[in-house]
N, CA, C and O of each residue as an XYZ file, in Angstrom:
956
protein
N     339.952    202.393     69.764
C     339.738    203.538     70.735
C     338.862    203.070     72.014
O     337.984    202.272     71.685
N     338.885    203.307     73.083
C     338.270    202.889     74.225
C     337.576    203.514     74.895
O     338.144    203.814     75.946
N     336.345    203.970     74.799
C     335.768    205.159     75.528
C     335.287    204.870     76.896
O     334.756    203.770     76.739
N     335.160    205.159     78.041
C     334.306    205.027     78.946
C     333.846    206.122     80.114
O     334.676    206.746     80.776
N     332.626    206.246     80.251
C     332.288    207.083     81.505
C     331.325    206.680     82.575
O     330.607    205.690     82.426
N     331.300    207.235     83.379
C     330.631    206.840     84.718
C     329.499    208.015     85.188
O     329.790    209.124     84.739
N     328.339    207.980     85.958
C     327.682    208.683     86.116
C     327.011    207.934     87.534
O     326.773    206.755     87.795
N     326.813    209.340     88.387
C     325.942    208.494     89.646
C     324.454    209.598     89.897
O     324.438    210.781     90.238
N     323.651    208.949     89.672
C     322.108    209.362     89.679
C     321.592    208.816     91.039
O     321.946    207.781     91.605
N     320.637    209.777     91.459
C     319.518    209.876     92.860
C     318.236    209.567     92.352
O     317.375    210.446     92.317
N     317.967    208.202     91.878
C     316.445    208.428     91.882
C     315.290    208.040     92.676
O     315.104    206.947     93.211
N     314.410    209.236     92.692
C     313.228    209.440     93.593
C     312.219    209.219     92.680
O     312.232    209.872     91.636
N     311.087    208.173     92.949
C     309.499    208.191     92.777
C     309.165    207.966     93.749
O     309.532    207.461     94.809
N     308.019    208.609     93.083
C     306.438    209.408     94.058
C     305.634    207.925     94.277
O     305.441    207.190     93.309
N     305.199    207.570     95.601
C     304.150    206.149     96.319
C     303.503    206.057     94.499
O     303.923    205.154     93.776
N     302.256    207.321     93.846
C     301.241    207.097     92.739
C     302.402    206.334     91.518
O     302.006    205.374     90.857
N     303.590    206.794     91.365
C     304.458    206.309     90.462
C     304.589    204.816     90.589
O     304.173    204.020     89.747
N     305.338    204.433     91.959
C     305.202    202.787     92.337
C     304.139    202.237     92.128
O     304.300    201.387     91.253
N     303.040    202.283     92.509
C     301.516    201.651     92.208
C     301.309    201.319     90.635
O     300.603    200.470     90.089
N     301.912    201.994     90.272
C     301.478    201.208     88.638
C     302.316    200.234     87.843
O     302.208    199.925     86.656
N     303.311    199.752     88.900
C     304.321    198.877     88.097
C     303.570    197.579     88.958
O     303.058    197.605     90.077
N     303.704    196.501     88.040
C     303.857    195.465     88.145
C     304.993    194.820     89.203
O     304.903    194.321     90.325
N     306.082    195.075     88.302
C     307.541    194.252     89.376
C     308.090    195.678     89.243
O     308.531    196.368     88.324
N     307.853    195.835     90.670
C     308.596    197.575     91.071
C     309.983    197.592     91.060
O     310.552    198.659     90.828
N     310.734    196.400     91.311
C     311.921    196.259     91.212
C     312.718    196.622     89.730
O     313.683    197.280     89.340
N     311.860    195.918     89.293
C     312.267    196.170     87.870
C     312.463    197.302     87.010
O     313.352    197.770     86.299
N     311.047    197.611     87.423
C     311.222    198.952     86.861
C     312.695    200.264     87.886
O     313.500    201.055     87.395
N     312.509    200.020     88.866
C     313.542    200.962     89.190
C     314.954    200.630     88.566
O     315.658    201.534     88.116
N     315.287    199.511     88.554
C     316.603    199.238     87.825
C     316.657    199.921     86.529
O     317.682    200.518     86.198
N     315.511    199.868     85.693
C     315.615    200.103     84.373
C     315.330    201.633     84.455
O     316.089    202.150     83.636
N     314.562    202.625     85.086
C     314.447    203.722     85.282
C     315.735    204.134     85.397
O     316.215    204.807     84.485
N     316.753    203.693     86.900
C     318.090    204.008     87.439
C     318.938    203.937     85.933
O     319.557    204.956     85.628
N     318.988    202.651     84.896
C     320.023    202.715     83.764
C     319.319    203.996     82.526
O     319.898    204.141     81.450
N     318.537    204.511     82.735
C     317.942    205.244     81.570
C     318.850    206.373     82.227
O     319.951    206.719     81.800
N     318.238    206.852     83.266
C     319.059    208.198     83.837
C     320.252    207.746     83.827
O     320.873    208.758     83.502
N     321.085    206.854     83.968
C     322.340    206.816     84.414
C     323.182    207.070     82.788
O     324.302    207.570     82.687
N     322.405    206.634     81.724
C     322.974    206.437     80.634
C     322.837    207.998     80.415
O     323.895    208.624     80.489
N     321.939    208.554     80.215
C     321.696    209.603     79.481
C     322.653    210.960     80.421
O     323.194    211.901     79.840
N     322.673    210.767     81.853
C     323.761    211.628     82.227
C     325.039    211.115     81.836
O     325.822    212.063     81.885
N     325.566    210.183     81.509
C     326.978    209.631     80.919
C     327.030    210.105     79.596
O     328.116    210.541     79.214
N     325.864    210.110     78.647
C     326.035    210.594     77.688
C     326.481    211.974     76.993
O     327.146    212.273     76.002
N     325.636    212.819     78.218
C     325.839    214.261     78.394
C     327.021    214.474     78.677
O     327.488    215.368     77.971
N     327.925    213.933     79.606
C     329.593    214.191     79.825
C     330.268    213.762     78.611
O     331.335    214.344     78.419
N     329.881    212.770     77.612
C     330.867    212.921     76.640
C     330.377    213.876     75.567
O     331.096    214.133     74.601
N     329.037    214.466     75.728
C     328.800    215.588     74.575
C     329.502    216.749     75.568
O     329.954    217.644     74.854
N     329.634    216.898     76.393
C     330.420    218.222     76.931
C     332.165    217.675     76.892
O     332.974    218.573     77.123
N     332.532    216.778     76.716
C     333.802    216.718     76.437
C     333.852    216.725     74.478
O     334.888    216.552     73.837
N     332.547    216.953     73.900
C     333.172    216.571     72.795
C     333.793    215.342     72.016
O     334.592    215.557     71.104
N     333.504    214.314     72.297
C     334.274    213.007     72.188
C     334.009    212.663     70.924
O     332.949    212.273     70.436
N     335.557    212.918     70.196
C     335.862    211.965     68.689
C     336.868    211.101     68.666
O     337.957    211.356     69.180
N     336.612    210.079     68.109
C     337.317    208.962     67.829
C     337.967    208.418     66.344
O     337.451    208.872     65.322
N     338.707    207.782     66.262
C     338.989    207.257     65.107
C     338.780    206.088     65.055
O     339.655    205.460     65.651
N     337.721    205.234     64.444
C     337.863    203.730     64.876
C     338.634    202.688     64.673
O     339.289    203.035     63.690
N     339.076    201.342     65.048
C     339.858    200.839     64.317
C     338.834    199.771     64.069
O     337.686    199.750     64.511
N     339.686    198.483     62.943
C     338.983    197.754     61.834
C     339.699    196.625     62.424
O     340.923    196.510     62.353
N     338.659    195.506     63.211
C     339.183    194.322     63.707
C     340.423    194.223     64.709
O     341.291    193.394     64.434
N     340.560    194.986     65.812
C     341.143    194.708     66.456
C     340.398    194.425     67.702
O     340.971    194.951     68.656
N     339.317    193.778     68.039
C     338.480    193.236     68.983
C     339.519    191.696     69.419
O     339.818    190.810     68.619
N     339.831    191.741     70.614
C     340.269    190.056     70.731
C     339.003    189.218     70.107
O     337.971    189.712     69.652
N     339.301    187.988     70.187
C     339.064    187.119     69.828
C     337.631    186.646     71.289
O     337.842    186.683     72.501
N     336.341    186.267     70.624
C     335.573    186.308     71.392
C     335.024    187.405     72.475
O     334.372    187.187     73.496
N     335.454    188.574     71.977
C     335.017    189.949     72.585
C     333.450    190.197     72.200
O     333.096    189.794     71.092
N     332.666    190.716     72.886
C     331.515    191.246     71.978
C     331.039    192.458     72.751
O     331.531    192.852     73.808
N     330.119    192.952     72.161
C     329.603    194.485     72.776
C     328.350    194.496     73.140
O     327.585    193.735     72.548
N     327.843    195.353     74.194
C     326.139    195.269     74.459
C     325.973    194.869     75.848
O     324.968    195.111     76.516
N     327.265    194.090     76.351
C     326.995    193.717     77.611
C     326.222    194.725     78.572
O     326.322    195.951     78.534
N     325.133    193.693     79.768
C     324.799    194.785     80.326
C     324.694    193.713     81.649
O     324.551    192.498     81.513
N     324.804    194.466     83.045
C     324.627    193.579     84.309
C     324.478    194.805     85.790
O     324.759    195.997     85.919
N     324.019    193.979     86.510
C     323.664    194.950     87.757
C     323.737    194.666     88.843
O     323.280    193.523     88.845
N     324.104    194.996     90.212
C     324.828    194.693     90.743
C     324.404    195.511     91.733
O     324.084    196.682     91.526
N     324.361    194.716     93.346
C     323.994    195.316     94.610
C     322.518    195.067     94.618
O     321.736    194.787     93.709
N     322.331    195.280     96.134
C     320.776    195.554     96.335
C     319.656    196.755     96.298
O     320.161    197.848     96.044
N     318.465    196.765     96.468
C     318.007    197.752     96.387
C     317.317    198.289     98.078
O     316.437    197.552     98.523
N     317.755    199.612     99.011
C     317.645    199.548     99.638
C     316.244    200.490     99.956
O     315.926    201.018    101.021
N     315.693    200.503     98.943
C     314.292    201.306     99.226
C     314.329    202.426    100.568
O     313.871    202.168    101.680
N     314.845    203.440    100.256
C     314.608    204.882    101.252
C     313.552    205.117    101.326
O     313.144    205.375    100.194
N     312.452    205.225    102.354
C     311.399    205.986    101.521
C     311.486    207.338    102.684
O     311.834    207.063    103.832
N     311.146    208.823    102.313
C     311.646    210.357    102.642
C     310.353    210.111    103.447
O     309.434    209.508    102.893
N     310.226    210.525    104.679
C     309.454    210.530    105.371
C     308.515    211.672    105.354
O     307.396    211.467    105.824
N     308.799    212.851    104.880
C     308.129    214.219    104.270
C     307.247    213.951    103.196
O     306.127    214.399    102.955
N     308.126    212.947    102.454
C     307.316    213.211    100.974
C     306.946    211.657    100.404
O     306.791    211.450     99.200
N     306.841    210.741    101.285
C     306.360    209.568    100.655
C     307.623    208.950     99.649
O     307.687    207.722     99.601
N     308.572    209.691     98.888
C     309.178    208.975     98.201
C     309.961    208.086     97.996
O     310.912    208.567     98.613
N     310.407    206.948     97.529
C     311.115    206.158     97.240
C     312.669    206.761     96.589
O     312.717    207.525     95.626
N     313.950    206.221     97.364
C     315.174    207.154     97.028
C     315.950    205.969     97.224
O     315.915    205.119     98.113
N     316.796    206.121     96.003
C     317.505    204.722     95.791
C     318.999    205.526     94.864
O     318.821    206.181     93.837
N     320.065    205.353     95.336
C     321.287    205.702     94.300
C     321.676    204.648     93.630
O     321.498    203.484     93.990
N     322.456    205.168     92.202
C     323.024    203.771     91.641
C     324.254    204.699     90.768
O     324.408    205.904     90.567
N     324.966    203.541     90.404
C     326.618    203.885     90.060
C     326.134    203.495     88.322
O     325.736    202.375     87.999
N     326.243    204.419     87.551
C     326.083    203.841     86.066
C     327.265    204.067     85.357
O     327.635    205.194     85.029
N     328.200    202.478     84.974
C     329.327    202.730     84.047
C     329.069    202.373     82.438
O     328.395    201.427     82.030
N     329.508    202.992     81.925
C     329.516    202.529     80.565
C     330.700    202.394     79.632
O     331.287    203.468     79.764
N     331.288    201.749     78.867
C     332.229    201.223     77.998
C     331.767    200.907     76.809
O     330.918    200.031     76.647
N     332.366    201.703     75.713
C     332.526    200.808     74.508
C     333.581    201.146     73.763
O     334.338    202.028     74.170
N     333.886    200.276     72.123
C     335.337    200.380     71.899
C     335.046    200.233     70.847
O     334.599    199.214     70.320
N     335.363    201.716     70.183
C     335.055    202.094     68.501
C     336.027    201.134     67.749
O     337.191    201.406     67.453
N     335.511    200.218     67.543
C     336.351    199.137     66.210
C     334.741    198.704     65.565
O     333.641    198.539     66.095
N     335.205    198.630     64.288
C     334.314    198.309     63.080
C     333.324    197.174     63.176
O     332.147    197.183     62.815
N     334.269    195.838     63.930
C     333.849    194.391     64.279
C     332.816    195.015     65.269
O     332.007    194.088     65.305
N     332.250    196.090     66.194
C     331.497    195.955     67.259
C     330.676    196.950     66.705
O     330.217    197.853     67.405
N     330.369    196.816     65.036
C     330.039    198.318     64.934
C     328.525    197.861     64.055
O     328.122    196.707     63.912
N     327.894    199.058     63.564
C     326.478    198.597     63.050
C     325.963    200.046     61.930
O     326.950    200.759     61.754
N     325.140    200.404     61.443
C     324.968    201.197     60.587
C     323.380    201.494     60.331
O     322.727    200.821     59.534
N     322.840    202.550     61.075
C     321.508    203.281     60.762
C     321.111    203.084     59.183
O     321.962    203.535     58.415
N     319.856    202.430     58.512
C     319.802    202.106     57.515
C     318.326    202.683     57.140
O     318.059    202.797     55.944
N     317.465    203.011     58.010
C     316.073    203.462     57.750
C     315.492    204.443     58.823
O     315.774    204.286     60.011
N     314.975    205.086     58.552
C     314.332    205.909     59.621
C     312.749    205.794     59.888
O     311.985    206.011     58.947
N     312.263    205.468     61.117
C     310.605    205.199     60.963
C     309.753    205.948     59.817
O     310.446    206.807     59.274
N     308.679    205.880     59.388
C     308.071    206.536     58.938
C     308.751    206.795     57.763
O     307.934    207.556     57.244
N     309.842    206.694     56.811
C     310.427    207.815     55.523
C     310.556    209.100     55.971
O     310.381    210.084     55.252
N     310.963    209.148     57.552
C     311.746    210.487     57.581
C     313.246    210.614     57.097
O     314.075    209.901     56.531
N     313.174    211.724     57.544
C     315.104    212.074     56.733
C     315.744    212.319     57.901
O     316.938    212.019     57.863
N     315.189    212.949     59.352
C     315.972    212.834     60.303
C     315.508    212.412     61.317
O     314.278    212.464     61.328
N     316.101    211.883     62.466
C     315.829    211.304     63.899
C     316.189    211.941     65.094
O     317.403    212.023     65.281
N     315.660    212.280     65.710
C     315.964    212.421     67.394
C     315.586    211.806     68.360
O     315.430    210.586     68.322
N     315.332    212.632     69.571
C     315.216    212.023     70.634
C     314.033    211.126     70.913
O     313.328    211.767     70.134
N     313.174    210.151     71.374
C     312.647    209.215     71.144
C     311.736    208.664     70.074
O     310.670    208.048     70.048
N     312.686    209.192     69.117
C     312.229    208.234     67.465
C     312.776    206.875     67.556
O     313.656    206.357     68.244
N     312.003    206.476     66.672
C     312.894    204.652     66.483
C     313.431    204.657     65.268
O     312.661    205.066     64.399
N     314.836    204.239     64.795
C     315.225    203.953     63.700
C     315.947    202.362     63.297
O     316.426    201.969     64.360
N     316.150    201.557     62.462
C     316.614    200.695     61.952
C     317.976    200.738     61.667
O     318.612    201.661     61.158
N     318.368    199.618     62.056
C     320.340    199.152     61.579
C     320.186    198.051     61.418
O     319.237    197.305     61.661
N     321.612    197.828     60.777
C     322.079    196.345     60.759
C     323.593    196.720     61.466
O     324.245    197.758     61.352
N     323.914    195.415     62.280
C     324.711    195.091     63.062
C     325.936    194.070     62.498
O     325.990    192.846     62.618
N     326.648    194.739     62.014
C     327.756    193.768     61.233
C     327.920    192.369     61.442
O     327.288    191.429     60.961
N     329.317    192.397     62.609
C     329.602    191.098     63.009
C     329.101    190.795     64.249
O     328.510    189.731     64.436
N     329.330    191.916     65.454
C     328.893    191.536     67.119
C     326.929    191.768     67.257
O     326.270    192.654     66.712
N     326.470    190.761     68.066
C     325.004    191.047     68.288
C     325.197    190.966     69.861
O     325.827    190.033     70.360
N     324.673    191.903     70.569
C     324.146    191.763     72.063
C     324.027    190.703     72.240
O     323.531    190.011     71.352
N     324.466    190.088     73.560
C     324.493    188.957     74.039
C     323.011    188.552     75.042
O     322.558    187.464     75.397
N     322.526    190.030     75.288
C     321.141    189.593     75.551
C     320.362    191.190     76.066
O     320.988    192.115     76.584
N     319.100    191.190     75.808
C     318.316    192.200     75.812
C     317.863    192.563     77.556
O     317.582    191.659     78.343
N     317.866    194.344     78.015
C     317.716    195.473     77.478
C     319.576    195.370     76.838
O     320.424    194.719     77.449
N     319.871    196.135     75.571
C     321.225    196.346     75.271
C     321.340    197.583     74.946
O     320.334    198.105     74.465
N     322.349    198.267     75.074
C     322.559    199.984     74.428
C     323.443    200.298     73.710
O     324.353    199.469     73.728
N     323.683    201.494     72.788
C     324.718    201.728     71.652
C     324.718    203.078     71.067
O     323.762    203.497     70.414
N     325.611    203.652     71.258
C     326.137    204.887     71.057
C     326.102    205.415     69.726
O     326.822    204.696     69.033
N     325.526    206.468     68.953
C     325.392    206.777     67.464
C     326.904    207.817     67.390
O     327.459    208.630     68.129
N     327.056    207.421     66.495
C     328.511    208.867     65.852
C     328.471    209.076     64.544
O     328.152    208.228     63.710
N     328.783    210.171     64.330
C     328.545    210.866     62.602
C     330.377    211.217     62.177
O     331.167    211.682     63.000
N     330.645    210.954     61.102
C     331.721    211.408     60.290
C     331.801    212.901     60.681
O     330.782    213.562     60.479
N     333.222    213.716     61.386
C     333.408    215.097     61.378
C     334.251    215.349     60.256
O     335.452    215.106     60.142
N     333.018    216.161     58.981
C     333.727    216.219     57.474
C     334.670    217.048     57.431
O     335.514    217.099     56.537
N     334.574    218.085     58.822
C     335.427    219.073     58.735
C     337.014    218.615     59.407
O     337.891    219.473     59.305
N     337.231    217.825     59.808
C     338.189    217.007     59.974
C     338.553    216.000     59.103
O     339.272    216.362     58.172
N     338.178    214.554     59.167
C     338.294    213.606     58.300
C     336.954    213.034     58.231
O     336.029    213.239     59.017
N     336.966    212.063     56.873
C     335.786    211.058     56.588
C     336.291    209.828     57.766
O     335.513    208.917     58.046
N     337.601    209.916     58.373
C     337.774    208.742     59.201
C     337.290    209.265     60.867
O     337.232    208.454     61.790
N     337.041    210.411     60.999
C     337.257    210.855     62.233
C     335.620    210.676     62.417
O     334.868    211.072     61.526
N     335.105    210.051     63.635
C     333.450    210.472     64.457
C     333.302    210.786     65.419
O     334.207    210.518     66.210
N     332.165    211.488     65.904
C     331.697    212.288     66.803
C     330.437    211.588     67.094
O     329.515    211.312     66.326
N     330.602    211.304     68.618
C     329.532    211.264     69.483
C     328.313    211.679     69.597
O     328.233    212.459     70.546
N     326.704    211.417     68.734
C     325.992    212.047     68.659
C     324.649    211.749     69.186
O     323.808    212.620     69.409
N     324.490    210.599     69.360
C     323.123    209.956     70.071
C     323.552    208.975     71.090
O     324.692    208.905     71.550
N     322.612    208.269     71.388
C     322.365    207.237     73.018
C     320.835    206.583     72.399
O     319.781    207.117     72.054
N     321.409    204.884     72.472
C     320.188    204.345     71.764
C     319.633    203.254     72.578
O     320.566    202.726     73.183
N     318.490    202.682     72.856
C     318.710    201.209     72.937
C     318.266    200.479     72.008
O     317.617    200.972     71.086
N     318.583    198.949     72.095
C     318.449    198.067     70.967
C     317.108    197.292     71.736
O     316.989    196.649     72.779
N     316.377    197.623     70.880
C     314.952    196.907     71.417
C     314.561    195.559     70.734
O     313.495    195.045     71.072
N     315.197    195.062     69.973
C     315.050    193.997     68.759
C     316.314    194.138     67.643
O     316.971    195.018     67.088
N     316.173    192.302     67.713
C     317.506    192.301     66.828
C     316.657    190.799     66.316
O     316.399    189.820     67.017
N     316.395    190.988     65.091
C     315.766    190.054     63.898
C     316.656    188.886     63.493
O     317.853    189.093     63.695
N     316.399    187.923     63.065
C     317.506    186.913     62.893
C     317.314    187.146     60.815
O     317.501    186.253     59.988
N     316.954    188.430     60.557
C     317.123    188.789     58.681
C     318.447    189.522     58.491
O     318.894    190.492     59.103
N     319.016    188.734     57.373
C     320.087    189.834     57.183
C     319.873    190.673     56.422
O     318.885    190.589     55.693
N     320.787    191.810     56.351
C     320.052    193.258     55.285
C     321.150    193.260     54.790
O     322.027    192.569     55.307
N     321.449    194.127     53.515
C     322.885    194.618     52.531
C     322.657    195.870     52.827
O     321.504    196.290     52.741
N     323.565    196.603     53.179
C     323.695    198.140     53.148
C     325.019    198.726     52.349
O     325.828    197.941     51.853
N     325.167    199.981     52.268
C     326.229    200.718     51.148
C     327.623    199.761     52.093
O     327.685    199.428     53.277
N     328.392    199.598     51.177
C     329.715    199.333     51.396
C     330.943    200.051     52.659
O     331.766    200.730     52.047
N     331.153    200.044     53.832
C     331.691    200.643     54.855
C     332.588    200.240     55.232
O     332.402    199.809     56.369
N     334.045    200.055     54.736
C     335.079    199.243     55.434
C     334.966    198.145     54.857
O     335.232    197.605     55.931
N     334.822    197.281     54.170
C     334.563    195.577     53.581
C     333.066    195.256     54.338
O     332.642    194.163     53.962
N     332.570    195.628     54.869
C     331.354    195.476     55.910
C     329.973    195.584     54.900
O     329.828    196.781     54.650
N     329.096    194.921     54.349
C     328.054    195.246     53.723
C     326.891    194.507     53.960
O     325.972    194.371     53.152
N     326.942    194.089     54.948
C     325.687    192.968     55.620
C     325.455    192.768     57.005
O     326.373    193.148     57.733
N     324.292    192.183     57.648
C     324.127    192.452     59.166
C     322.993    192.021     59.074
O     322.371    191.686     58.066
N     322.586    192.020     60.534
C     321.329    191.511     61.580
C     320.346    193.001     61.600
O     320.867    194.022     62.048
N     319.050    193.031     61.136
C     318.328    194.153     61.393
C     318.147    194.270     62.607
O     317.622    193.237     63.023
N     318.390    195.347     63.777
C     317.644    195.322     64.578
C     317.191    197.412     64.937
O     317.810    198.315     64.373
N     316.443    197.568     65.594
C     315.193    197.952     66.080
C     316.014    198.939     67.513
O     316.537    198.357     68.463
N     315.971    200.368     67.395
C     316.647    201.359     68.279
C     315.945    202.482     68.694
O     315.386    203.024     67.740
N     315.772    203.009     69.705
C     314.898    203.586     70.104
C     315.681    204.836     70.630
O     316.313    204.620     71.665
N     315.755    206.008     70.156
C     316.664    206.963     70.250
C     316.599    207.689     71.906
O     315.727    208.553     71.992
N     317.342    207.460     73.097
C     317.304    208.082     74.292
C     317.693    209.307     74.672
O     317.307    209.992     75.620
N     318.859    209.615     73.462
C     319.595    211.038     73.579
C     319.922    211.434     72.642
O     320.478    210.623     71.901
N     319.813    212.467     72.284
C     320.808    212.998     70.707
C     320.807    214.741     70.926
O     319.965    215.540     71.336
N     322.108    214.845     70.460
C     322.701    216.615     70.700
C     322.651    216.945     68.752
O     323.226    217.927     68.282
N     322.129    216.269     68.156
C     322.021    216.484     66.799
C     321.471    215.745     66.109
O     321.389    214.634     66.635
N     320.782    215.841     64.604
C     319.922    215.390     63.762
C     320.559    213.651     63.694
O     321.771    213.620     63.485
N     320.129    212.767     63.789
C     320.579    211.351     63.424
C     320.244    211.253     61.954
O     319.380    212.009     61.511
N     320.785    210.482     61.242
C     320.697    210.166     59.558
C     320.871    208.623     59.122
O     321.665    207.801     59.579
N     320.161    208.504     58.379
C     320.769    206.791     57.649
C     322.271    207.170     57.671
O     322.821    208.241     57.927
N     322.849    205.743     57.261
C     324.666    206.082     57.369
C     325.376    206.389     58.745
O     326.591    206.192     58.781
N     324.559    206.985     60.210
C     325.021    207.469     60.587
C     325.615    205.546     61.827
O     324.912    204.589     62.152
N     326.863    205.789     62.056
C     327.503    204.545     62.534
C     326.643    204.190     64.175
O     325.996    205.067     64.748
N     326.768    203.053     64.622
C     326.536    202.794     65.742
C     327.136    202.013     66.634
O     327.413    200.965     66.050
N     327.495    201.969     67.787
C     328.599    200.893     68.361
C     327.830    200.703     69.746
O     327.392    201.550     70.524
N     327.813    199.352     69.795
C     327.633    198.658     71.230
C     328.163    198.794     71.944
O     329.383    198.629     71.924
N     327.262    199.295     73.280
C     328.140    199.384     74.497
C     327.924    198.831     75.653
O     326.754    198.739     76.025
N     328.957    198.349     76.467
C     328.622    197.887     77.796
C     328.004    198.793     78.992
O     328.521    199.864     79.309
N     327.084    198.374     79.498
C     326.934    198.783     80.749
C     326.750    198.056     81.808
O     326.409    196.874     81.764
N     327.016    198.868     83.107
C     327.167    197.918     84.036
C     326.264    199.054     85.197
O     326.582    200.242     85.135
N     325.359    198.706     86.035
C     324.703    199.503     87.032
C     324.843    199.211     88.254
O     324.927    197.983     88.266
N     324.902    199.502     89.051
C     325.324    199.366     90.551
C     324.274    200.257     92.247
O     324.333    201.378     92.754
N     323.556    199.153     92.525
C     322.669    200.028     93.498
C     323.435    200.558     94.800
O     323.821    199.646     95.532
N     323.758    201.990     95.274
C     324.399    202.085     96.343
C     323.200    202.514     97.484
O     322.026    202.881     97.467
N     324.119    202.267     98.345
C     323.237    202.662     99.819
C     323.124    204.120     99.789
O     324.072    204.905     99.806
N     321.997    204.385     99.747
C     321.450    205.903    100.117
C     322.400    206.513    101.166
O     322.811    207.571    100.689
N     322.778    206.363    102.045
C     323.558    206.777    103.308
C     324.749    206.618    103.095
O     325.291    206.985    104.137
N     325.858    206.155    102.077
C     327.270    205.499    102.235
C     327.354    207.410    101.933
O     326.515    208.301    101.804
N     329.131    207.316    101.925
C     329.433    208.243    101.257
C     329.861    208.250    100.062
O     330.100    207.096     99.707
N     330.170    209.357     98.894
C     330.033    209.047     97.951
C     331.694    209.838     97.412
O     331.961    210.785     98.151
N     332.601    209.630     96.474
C     333.577    210.159     96.303
C     333.392    211.439     96.321
O     332.270    211.923     96.171
N     334.519    212.188     96.516
C     334.373    213.912     96.444
C     334.031    214.468     94.844
O     333.304    215.376     94.441
N     334.815    213.586     94.215
C     334.522    213.974     92.589
C     332.636    213.616     92.137
O     331.965    214.237     91.313
N     332.245    212.574     92.901
C     330.790    212.032     92.599
C     329.785    213.129     93.165
O     329.723    213.342     94.375
N     328.884    213.919     92.110
C     327.789    214.765     92.501
C     326.697    213.810     91.703
O     326.505    213.740     90.489
N     326.203    213.270     92.519
C     324.580    212.414     91.874
C     323.430    213.548     91.501
O     323.121    214.541     92.161
N     322.907    213.100     90.268
C     322.286    213.837     90.168
C     320.989    213.143     89.978
O     320.684    212.166     89.293
N     320.109    214.139     91.001
C     318.745    213.841     91.217
C     317.541    213.242     90.293
O     317.138    214.277     89.763
N     316.933    212.455     89.912
C     316.191    212.081     88.789
C     314.664    211.759     89.687
O     314.416    210.733     90.321
N     313.705    213.050     89.501
C     312.129    212.717     90.068
C     311.573    212.045     89.196
O     311.732    212.023     87.975
N     310.914    211.496     89.856
C     309.960    210.137     88.730
C     308.303    210.072     89.170
O     307.758    209.058     89.608
N     307.741    211.179     88.987
C     306.087    211.346     88.588
C     305.446    210.543     87.877
O     306.050    209.899     87.020
N     304.165    210.401     88.050
C     303.125    209.668     87.175
C     303.196    209.804     86.027
O     303.682    210.910     85.786
N     302.954    209.229     85.105
C     303.423    209.458     83.857
C     302.357    210.314     82.914
O     301.126    210.312     82.934
N     302.958    210.784     82.377
C     302.419    211.990     81.120
C     302.959    212.459     79.575
O     303.937    212.038     78.956
N     302.433    213.000     79.368
C     302.721    212.689     77.567
C     303.683    214.232     77.216
O     303.392    215.425     77.122
N     304.713    213.565     77.121
C     305.622    214.809     77.003
C     305.781    215.411     75.382
O     305.157    214.750     74.552
N     306.337    216.266     75.004
C     306.411    216.494     73.686
C     307.679    216.454     73.526
O     308.533    216.824     74.332
N     307.893    215.815     72.043
C     309.395    215.170     71.582
C     310.353    216.467     71.760
O     309.934    217.623     71.833
N     311.579    216.110     71.812
C     312.317    217.629     72.152
C     313.210    216.988     71.155
O     313.602    215.828     71.279
N     313.584    217.910     69.974
C     314.119    217.734     68.602
C     315.762    218.279     69.005
O     315.897    219.016     69.982
N     316.838    217.909     68.276
C     318.064    217.999     68.218
C     318.321    219.427     68.185
O     317.834    220.179     67.341
N     319.064    219.769     69.082
C     319.501    221.209     69.305
C     320.441    221.719     67.870
O     320.200    222.862     67.482
N     321.329    221.033     67.207
C     321.770    221.325     65.958
C     321.745    221.011     64.992
O     321.240    219.888     65.010
N     322.107    221.428     63.524
C     321.518    220.437     62.715
C     323.091    220.346     62.107
O     324.024    221.053     62.489
N     323.160    219.208     60.975
C     324.434    218.835     60.235
C     324.704    219.575     59.275
O     325.713    219.368     58.600
C-alpha cells in the first residue's frame, strides 16, 4: 500500500525570531517542513488511515526516507508587522512494506509510553534513509480488526542512524537492523515498544506568496515567535 498526503502552509516569522538564526534560509526550510508534515499527519489522522502492509514488494533499488526541496524563497515582508511570509507545499509519501519498515525497541529513560517531543530508539530492518533530515510514520496494530492491520498514530524525525546492528523480536522474519534515534513530532495515541516505523518520502516546495492556489488548497498559517519553553503535550488517547 502506498499512502500520500499533501499540505500547504504559510510560514510567518517575526523579525525577532529571524535574528536568532545564523542560516536564515535553512531555518525557514526546516520550519516549513515541520509545519507541513504535522499538517499532513493531521489529515491522515482525520481520515483514520489504516493499512495492511505488504512484504517484499518494494521495487529493486527503491528506498524510503528521501527528502527534497524545490523553489526559491521570496521572503515577502508584511508592511504592518515586519513579519517574513512564505508559502510552502509539503508532499508526503510512504509505502507500507516491511522492507521499508522498522520497529521501536526502547523509549527514552526507561519509560513505557511516549508522546510528542519524546525521543525513542528503533531499528530499521533493511532500508536506511539516504540522507538527513529523514522522516517516518509510526503505526500500531489495530487489535479489534486484525494483528495484520495497522493504524498510523505518529510522526517522527529520524535524528541519527548508527552503524550498530541490534536484534529484536521476530516480526515477519525480520529480527535485526540498524539502531536509529527518533524525535516524535506528533502523535494522537501513546507510542510503545514494538510499534512499527515506515520511512517516508518528503518533498517541500517554496511557493510565491502572491500566486493563486488551487481551490481545494486552504493554507494553514504558522506563526513563529521567539523561542519559549512549551509544556509537553500528552497523547489524547490510551491504547
